[in-house]
N, C-alpha and C positions, 0 to 999 in steps of 0.2 A: 620363634614365627619371620619366617620370608620375606625380606623385601620386597613389597608390590614396585614394577617397576612398568615404566608406560611403556606401548606398543610404538614402533619408532615412529607413525605416520602421525599418531598423538602426540608424541617427543618432538618430530619436526615442528606441527602447528604451535603447539607452546611455544613451543625457540618464535620462531618465527613471529605470535603476537609479543609477547617480548621484545625482541629488537625492533620491533616498532613504539613499543612505548620507552624502551632506553631512552632509543637516538629523536624520538619526541617526532616519526614522520603523518606530515601532514599531506592533506589529501592533495594528490598531482605529483608528489616527492616520488622517489624513484630508487628500488632495494637493488642491492648491488647484484650479480649476475648469479644464478644459476650453481654457477662453478666455483665462486665465490661465497657462495656462504654456505656446499657442501664443502668444502676446506675449510673451513671455520669452524664447524660445530663435527668434525667426522660421517657424517651422514651421504647415502647415497645420491645421485640424483635423483632415480627414481621414485625412494621415497620422498624430498624436497617436491620434487615436481609433482608426484600426490597431492602433499600439505596446503601447495602453491596452489595448485583446479580446486579445491577446496573450499579455502577461501576467496576465490575466486568466486565461486558457487554459491556462494552467502553474503557479497559483493563489499569484501573487503579489501579488497585485490583489483587491482585489468589490466591484465595481461595487452598488448599489445604487440603486434608481429614486427620486429626488427629494429624496436623498441628496447623490447623489456619490459619487466612490470613495476606495476606502481601504484601505492596507497589509493585507492577509491573515493570519492566525494561522500559525507558522512549519509549517510539513506535518510530519508523523509519523517519523518517520525510524526504516528497517528494516534492520538488519544483518545481510549475510551469514555473520556470522562468529558462531559462541559456536551453543546453542540455548540461548535461554529465549523461554517462553512470551511473548507480546503485550501481557502488564499484566505482566510484572516489563520487558521492552524501553521498556515506557510512564512504567513509574515510577522508568526509571535515569534520562528523560527530566525529569522534573519535570511528567508529564502521566497522564489515566485515561484510562480505559480504563471504558465499558459495553457489556456483553453483552449482544443482543435475541434470547432463544428462537426461533428458525422453525418448524424442524422438529427433533424426536427420533423417532426409528421404527426398524422391524426391516425388512430389507435383506437380498437376497438375493448372494452373486456373481454378476454374469452375467460375458462371455468376460472383457471388460478387466479387470476388479477382481478376480476368479481367477487369471490372470495374476503382477497383482500382487502378491496376496499367495500364491502357487505352492497356492491352494487348489483345492479342484472348484465345478464352477458349481454353485448352491443352497447354499453357506459361507456361514453366517450369520453380517451383521453388525450396527454401529450404525449409521444413519445419522443424522449433527449435523448442523442447519443455523443457521447463525449471523449477523446483523447484530454487524460491533464496529464502536463510536464511538474515536475520542480526542478529551477535552471537549469532550463534547455531540455531531459534528459526527461524521457514518458517510463512514467510510474504506474497509470492504470485509466483503464476504462467506462467509461458510466453509462448505464443503462438508468434512464431516470422515469418515470409516471404519474402522468401529476393531471385532475380528473380538469377538462376540455372546458367545460361550462364558468373553471372557475378565474382563467385566466385563461378571456379570450384577446386575441391576438399575443400570443406568447411566441407569437412565430416571426413579429417583424421587431423584438427586443432583437438585443446583440447580448449574447451569451455567448461570445468568444472574449469578450474585454468587459466585463461584468457576472458577478457570482449570481447566479442564479437563486438565492438564502433571499440576497439583496434587494435583487429585479422585481419578488414577491412579496418583502417585505411594504415593498418603498409603493410599487406598481398597485399591486390589491389589495394591499394589507393583511396578505396572508405571513402572518408571525413563528417559526418557530417556535415549541416551548417541551418537546420533551420527544424521544424517541429510540427503537432498539434496533442492536446489531446482531447480527451472526456472524460469525467468521469460519470457512471453512475452506477447504481446498479442491480446485479443478487444475484442468492443462489445457493451455495455448489451443485455441482454433487455430486454422491456417492466415486464418483472416485477423484474427488477435496478434501474435508471432509477429504476421510483415509491418504490423500500427507499429506493436512493444519495442519491435528487435529483438527477441529472441525463435527458438528454435519449436517448430508444430510437436504439442503436447509437454510444452517444458512446464515443470505447477505455477499453480500461479495462484494465491490467495482469493480464493473468492466472498465479495462481503456482501450481504445484502441488509440491505439497511429500512426501517419505516421512520416517519417524520410525524409526526402529530400538533398541529395548528395549537394558538392559544383559546378556541376552543373542543381541545378534544379530538379533532376530523382527522382524517387519514389524511394528509396534504402529500406527500410523496414515497412514492415504492422506490427502493433504489439496489442494483447488481450493479454491482464494479468487481472487475479481473484485474489484481495486480503483481508487480512486480516484487516477487520476494527479498532480491539481491539489494531491491528499493526504496524498500517500505519495513516499518519498524512499526509495528503496535503495541501499542504498551499501555500501562492501569495500573489500578493503586487498590491496594487491597484492604480491607479494614476490618476488626475483629470487632464483634456486636454483641455489644454486654445485654443491651435486656434480654432474656429469655435463653441467651447461650447456657450451651449443657459447658458441666464444668467436671468433666472427666472427657482426657481425650482419649480419641479409637483409632485403632488402626486402619 
């Protein structure tokens, strides 16, 4: 049987990834020049450059014009288990979240939001748009909708320096108990691109979540556009034994 051989681009990436591990390169460390790496592995400059570009796109590396290529900071990890605020989740990873409030305004339910909240058209909501950054680097833009009647005076709260969930719980007695998320792909609008430092039409994670309070009422509907090169989404898979099928299916 003929031995399988990696394509040049895949081999170049494999060599680069192995180099990072072998030499223990940490975020901020500089890689050798393209010329040095090409000679080291006998690769063409174009093949190596393509592999470097792909690793930059997925957030592993970062290039600086005139300075070289560096190991990028680790991605912020968002787990689909649990119900932590972004601030709590980042703190657990030894990282810091900063928030820039872009808009906080009164809104009314359109057909889509009315269906989501189970309310009539025109039902009053607060619309909160925030740019969220981790360790000073923009990660996502969140747009949250919260029933206005449950949080009177929300516009007076400090939503840039306090967690939204913490404010809801402490000041309004609205405690998040469960929720769900759906994840897809979208493309950056001109405004999103400018705020997050990407090119217009760049692919982004599209995260839609609903959160319910201790009484089972929907307390927040949120849509977020996030940079995939700075965000890793994880989950845990478990096999359910009760009622499990006894044969594997293709």
